[in-house]
N, C-alpha and C positions, 0 to 999 in steps of 0.2 A: 549528502542525502539523504532524507528519507528512508529507513525503511519499508519494506515489502511487509501491510499488513493488509487484515480482513477492508480495511476503511480506504486503503489505496491502490486497490487492482481494481480501478473499475474501469479497464479499457473498455471490459462487456458492456457493461452500462453507457458509457458516453460516445464507446465508436460504436457499436450495436445500433445505438440509439440515434446516430449520426446517419448511419449504411441505411437505416430505416425510413427514417424522413425524406433523406437522399432518394431513397426508391420511391416514395409516396411523392415527393416532388416531382418525379420528370413521370410518372406515372401521370400526374395533372395534367404535365406540359403537352403531352402526347394528344389527351383529348381537349384539354382550352388553347386551342394553338395563340388562342388572341394575348391568352397573357405571357407573350414573350419572354418575360423575366423568371419565368419558375424554370427556363432548361440551364442558363447560365448557374443560377441561385442550386439547382441539387446541385451539379457540378462541383462547385465549393463546400457546401456542404458534406458531397462524396468526399473528396478532398481531404477535407476537416477530418472525416471519422477515418479514413486511412492514418493519418495520423497520429492520431490517437488510440486507433490500434496498434500501430508501429509500436509506440512510444508511454502507453498508461500514460498512470497521472499523477503528478505527485509520487515520485518515488516507487511507480508498477514498472513492471518490465514491457508491458504489453504482450501480444499475442506471438510475438515472437521468440521471445525474452530476451536476454540481451547479442544475439542473432545477430554481428552488423548488418550481411551483407541481404537478413530478410528487413531490416533497418531500413536497409537503403533501396531493396527494392519498393517497399512499400511509400517511400517517399516518392519514387521517380514515377508509380502507378499515379499517388495524388499530383506531382506535377503535371504528369498529361491531365488530368480533369480541372485544374487550372488553364492550362495555356487554352482548351476547351473555352472554358468559360471565358477566358478575354477573350478568345475567338468570335462567339457569341454578343460579345456586346461591342465588338471595333474589328475593325477592317485590319488580320494582318496578312502578311506574307504568305500563300500556300504553304510554305517550305513550315509554317508555325504551324499547320495541321498533318503534314508529316512527321514533323519532331513529339507531336502529341500524341498522335496514334504507333509511332514508335514506344514512346512509353509504356502508353496503356498495355501493350503489346509484351513487353519485356521487363514490365513491373507487374505488371498482372499474375502473371503465368510464374512469375519466380518467387512472389511474393505469399501467391496461394501454396505454391509447396513449401515454402519456410515456414508458414503458418503450422503447416500436419507433419514435418517434420518436428517441429517444438515440441507437438504434445500440451502445451500449453490449452490449447480448446479442447474442449471434452466433444465427445461424442459426433452427429453431425457439423457442428461446428468448426472443427478441426476443419474437414475437405469439404464444406461449404462457399470456399472462394472460389476455388477451382472451377463452379460454373460460371457465375459474372465476369470473371476471368478468361475462359476459352470463349465464350459468347462474345466479351470486349472485342480477345482480340479478333477473331472475328470480324467484326463492327468497324474494329480500325481500321483493318487491313483495308477498309475503303476508300480511304484516306489518301494509305500510299501508293495505290492502284485504280486508275479510273476504269480500269475494266471489270471491277467488281462492283457491281449495283444489286445493296441490298434492298430487302421491301422495308416501308417502313413501321412497319408493326416489328422490324429486328428490335429496335430499342427502346420497344414497348417490351419487350422478353427479356432485356439487358436493364433497364426497372425495375421489374421484379425480380429475380434474382436477386439484384441488389436489395430490395426491399427483405425477403427471404432471410439473406446474410446474414443482414442486421438484425433480425427479429431471434435467429439463431443463435448470434453475439449475446444480444440481451437476455435471455434465457438460458445462457449455457451459465453450469455449475461455476457460483463464484468462490466455490473452497480452493486456497491456496495448495500447489505442492502439487 
């Protein structure tokens, strides 16, 4: 595997761009409900961005470095969004949304902690994933318990937070070390 250089440490560029694009797609989906394909597309782009943030690009280490727990947490977080994308396109058993909710809650909170702990991301980019992770965890609780009914705008706030996280990753310092 190639070594990490300024040209290969592009998790910020590609992962951040994907999170920003996913956030924009999900905001558009909120306002343009007739374009039903935007929600699953946004979830898939979000999942791809999370995987890129986990592993980086061609020899990079991603936002968690070589931390296995952080990488696994980001992949689990991404898997939760993939399950939701599939559920938006085809009918899945009710248990699938519960599993997606659990993946989003656990994967999101652990990955935000892992990114913060690794210190690879700098400034606000180091802690920003906590915001969509916490809001997403509350939102995902509605998949697990029927007694929690959240207003529709809660998903809009979550989409905006992912867009902000993506922008902060995208604009984060590209220096290595």
